C-alpha positions in Angstrom: 128.2 -61.5 92.6 129.5 -58.0 92.1 126.8 -56.5 94.4 127.8 -59.0 97.1 131.4 -57.8 97.0 130.2 -54.2 97.0 128.0 -54.8 100.1 130.9 -56.6 101.8 133.4 -53.9 101.2 131.3 -50.7 101.2 129.0 -51.1 104.2 129.7 -51.0 107.9 128.0 -54.3 108.5 129.9 -55.9 105.6 133.3 -54.7 106.9 132.4 -55.8 110.4 131.4 -59.2 109.1 134.7 -59.5 107.2 136.7 -58.5 110.3 134.9 -61.1 112.4 135.4 -63.8 109.8 139.2 -63.0 109.5 139.4 -62.9 113.3 137.7 -66.3 113.7 140.0 -67.9 111.1 143.1 -66.5 112.9 141.7 -67.8 116.2 141.2 -71.2 114.7 144.8 -71.3 113.4 146.1 -70.1 116.8 144.3 -72.9 118.7 145.4 -75.6 116.3 149.0 -74.5 116.7 148.6 -74.1 120.5 147.1 -77.6 121.0 149.6 -79.3 118.7 152.5 -77.7 120.7 150.9 -78.8 124.0 150.4 -82.3 122.8 154.0 -82.6 121.6 155.3 -81.2 124.9 153.2 -83.6 126.8 154.4 -86.5 124.7 158.0 -85.5 125.2 157.5 -85.2 128.9 155.9 -88.6 129.1 158.8 -90.2 127.2 161.2 -88.7 129.8 159.0 -89.9 132.7 158.2 -86.4 133.8 154.6 -86.2 135.1 154.9 -82.9 137.1 152.7 -81.1 134.5 149.8 -83.1 135.8 150.4 -82.2 139.5 148.0 -79.2 139.4 145.0 -81.2 140.6 
């Protein structure tokens, strides 16, 4: 397992792989938070009877 960590941290391709992995995790967290906020905002608007956010068709 030590050689795997050495390859990950010491080579260009390992560092790029690590950067992509961290970026993808961050993007996943961003989208989960983004969609949860949109769903809550849509639910709040629906409770108040506001349907103007669907008028973009």
